[in-house]
C-alpha positions as CSV (number, residue, x, y, z in Angstrom):
1,M,7.0,18.5,4.5
2,A,4.1,16.2,5.3
3,Y,4.2,14.2,2.2
4,R,5.9,13.7,-1.2
5,K,4.3,15.5,-4.2
6,L,5.7,12.9,-6.7
7,G,5.5,15.3,-9.6
8,V,1.8,15.3,-10.0
9,N,-1.1,17.4,-8.7
10,M,-3.3,16.3,-5.7
11,S,-5.9,14.2,-7.5
12,R,-3.5,12.4,-9.7
13,R,-1.2,11.6,-6.7
14,R,-4.3,10.4,-4.7
15,A,-5.5,8.1,-7.7
16,M,-1.9,6.8,-8.2
17,L,-1.5,5.9,-4.4
18,R,-5.0,4.2,-4.6
19,N,-4.0,2.1,-7.4
20,I,-0.5,1.2,-6.0
21,V,-2.0,0.2,-2.5
22,T,-4.8,-1.9,-4.2
23,S,-2.2,-3.6,-6.4
24,L,0.0,-4.3,-3.5
25,L,-2.8,-5.8,-1.4
26,K,-4.0,-7.8,-4.3
27,H,-0.6,-9.3,-5.6
28,G,1.5,-9.2,-2.3
29,K,4.5,-7.4,-3.9
30,I,5.1,-4.6,-6.5
31,E,7.9,-2.9,-7.9
32,T,8.0,0.9,-8.0
33,T,10.2,3.9,-7.4
34,E,11.6,4.6,-3.9
35,A,9.6,7.9,-3.4
36,R,6.3,6.2,-4.3
37,A,7.2,3.2,-2.1
38,K,7.8,5.3,0.9
39,E,4.4,7.1,0.5
40,L,2.7,3.7,-0.3
41,N,4.2,2.3,3.0
42,S,2.2,4.4,5.3
43,L,-1.1,4.0,3.3
44,A,-0.7,0.2,3.2
45,E,0.0,0.1,6.9
46,K,-3.2,2.1,7.6
47,M,-5.3,-0.3,5.3
48,I,-4.0,-3.3,7.1
49,T,-4.7,-1.6,10.5
50,L,-8.4,-1.0,9.4
51,G,-8.3,-4.7,8.4
52,K,-7.3,-5.7,11.9
53,R,-10.2,-3.7,13.4
54,G,-12.6,-5.7,11.4
55,D,-15.8,-3.8,12.1
56,L,-18.3,-2.3,9.6
57,A,-17.0,1.2,9.9
58,A,-13.4,0.0,9.1
59,R,-14.6,-2.0,6.2
60,R,-16.4,1.1,4.8
61,Q,-13.3,3.3,5.2
62,A,-11.3,0.7,3.4
63,M,-14.0,0.6,0.5
64,E,-13.7,4.2,0.2
65,F,-10.0,4.1,-0.4
66,L,-9.3,0.9,-2.2
67,L,-10.5,0.3,-5.8
68,D,-11.5,-3.1,-5.8
69,E,-14.3,-4.9,-3.6
70,T,-12.5,-8.3,-3.8
71,V,-9.2,-6.8,-2.5
72,V,-11.2,-5.4,0.5
73,K,-12.7,-8.8,1.1
74,E,-9.3,-10.4,0.9
75,L,-7.9,-7.7,3.3
76,F,-10.3,-8.3,6.0
77,D,-10.5,-12.1,5.6
78,T,-7.0,-13.3,5.0
79,I,-4.4,-10.4,5.1
80,A,-5.4,-8.7,8.3
81,P,-5.7,-11.9,10.4
82,K,-2.0,-12.9,9.5
83,Y,-0.9,-9.6,11.3
84,A,-3.2,-9.9,14.4
85,D,-0.2,-10.2,16.7
86,R,1.9,-7.7,14.9
87,Q,2.1,-4.1,16.1
88,G,3.1,-2.6,12.6
89,G,5.8,-3.0,10.1
90,Y,3.5,-5.0,7.6
91,T,5.5,-4.1,4.6
92,R,9.1,-4.4,3.5
93,I,11.0,-2.1,1.0
94,M,14.1,-3.7,-0.7
95,K,16.2,-1.7,-3.2
96,N,16.2,-3.2,-6.7
97,G,18.6,-1.2,-8.8
98,Y,18.0,1.7,-11.1
99,R,15.5,2.1,-13.9
100,R,17.2,1.9,-17.4
101,G,15.4,5.0,-18.8
102,D,15.8,7.7,-16.2
103,A,18.1,6.0,-13.6
104,A,15.3,6.3,-11.0
105,E,15.9,4.1,-8.0
106,M,13.6,1.2,-8.0
107,V,12.4,-0.8,-5.0
108,L,10.5,-3.9,-4.3
109,V,7.6,-3.4,-1.7
110,E,6.2,-6.6,-0.3
111,L,4.0,-7.7,2.5
112,V,6.0,-9.2,5.4
113,D,5.1,-12.9,6.0
């Protein structure tokens, strides 16, 4: 299977993942479920790779996916230059226990320093 369905239809899944990636790049770390984090991981890596490219086409592709222009500016100006010498592995997933309501496994996703 190419991706996780996460219990929602395609448009809701895309909107949710766009929100999560935007929040991760804005705040540097977020807490979410393990399945969402694994999907988020690949999308965040793609956005940072776009930021490393740094040209106008990459900026427009990032603007198409991310929801906030200030996050795109921060991605290209501060986040991507930090990872200029790194060949991937920009995010870290750390297990954080189980959610009280439904016992879903929670993880902390953060950008690697």
